[in-house]
C-alpha positions as CSV (number, residue, x, y, z in Angstrom):
1,M,2.9,-12.8,25.7
2,S,2.6,-9.5,25.2
3,D,-1.0,-7.1,24.6
4,A,0.8,-4.7,22.2
5,D,-0.6,-3.9,18.7
6,P,1.9,-6.5,17.0
7,T,1.4,-4.1,13.9
8,K,4.3,-1.3,12.9
9,N,4.3,1.5,11.3
10,V,6.1,1.2,8.0
11,D,8.0,4.5,9.1
12,D,9.4,2.6,11.5
13,W,10.4,-0.7,9.5
14,A,14.1,-1.8,9.1
15,T,13.7,-2.9,6.0
16,G,11.1,-0.4,4.5
17,D,13.6,1.3,2.2
18,E,14.2,-2.1,0.3
19,P,12.0,-2.6,-2.9
20,A,8.5,-4.0,-2.7
21,T,8.6,-8.1,-3.1
22,G,7.1,-9.7,-5.8
23,P,4.3,-10.5,-4.1
24,Q,3.6,-7.3,-3.0
25,L,4.1,-6.3,-6.6
26,S,1.6,-8.7,-6.9
27,Y,-1.3,-8.0,-5.6
28,L,-0.9,-4.0,-6.1
29,G,-1.1,-4.4,-9.6
30,T,-4.1,-6.8,-9.5
31,L,-5.9,-3.6,-6.9
32,A,-4.3,-0.7,-9.4
33,R,-6.0,-2.7,-12.2
34,E,-9.1,-2.2,-11.0
35,A,-8.5,0.6,-9.4
36,G,-7.4,2.3,-12.9
37,E,-3.8,3.2,-11.6
38,E,-0.7,2.5,-12.1
39,V,1.9,0.9,-9.7
40,P,4.9,3.4,-9.8
41,D,8.5,0.8,-10.7
42,D,10.5,1.8,-8.0
43,L,8.6,1.6,-4.8
44,T,9.8,0.7,-2.1
45,K,8.2,-1.7,0.9
46,A,7.2,1.3,2.7
47,E,5.6,2.8,-0.7
48,A,3.8,0.2,-1.5
49,S,2.7,-1.4,2.0
50,R,0.9,2.2,2.1
51,M,-0.5,2.2,-1.8
52,I,-2.1,-1.8,-1.1
53,D,-3.7,0.0,2.4
54,R,-4.7,2.9,0.2
55,L,-6.1,0.8,-3.0
56,Q,-7.8,-1.8,-0.6
57,R,-10.0,1.4,1.4
58,A,-11.2,2.1,-1.8
59,S,-12.0,-0.9,-3.1
60,P,-15.6,-2.5,-3.3
61,R,-13.9,-6.2,-3.9
62,T,-12.4,-5.3,0.1
63,G,-15.0,-3.6,1.7
64,G,-14.0,-0.5,0.2
65,T,-16.3,3.0,-0.9
66,G,-14.9,2.3,-4.8
67,A,-13.3,5.8,-4.1
68,A,-9.3,6.5,-3.5
69,D,-8.1,8.5,-2.7
70,G,-5.3,9.4,-5.5
71,G,-1.8,10.5,-5.3
72,R,2.0,8.9,-4.7
73,P,2.3,6.0,-1.8
74,G,3.8,8.6,1.1
75,D,2.3,11.2,-0.2
76,Q,0.2,13.3,2.8
77,G,-1.2,16.2,0.4
78,T,1.8,18.1,1.2
């Protein structure tokens, strides 16, 4: 067994460009509704994961600050 971090950067996912999964979209719908945001229709798995991470960090329900940083998933302010 390896001591390496099992999490893999979403940019390195082999399937990151595939459409988001049903469970991702369902969870995103809940988080986005609470944040007053909409979920884009054409998200990839990687984009959905980034959006979930961002909304979780902002959600008081998940221990976040309650302030979303905005932007489309994957946007780094460029």
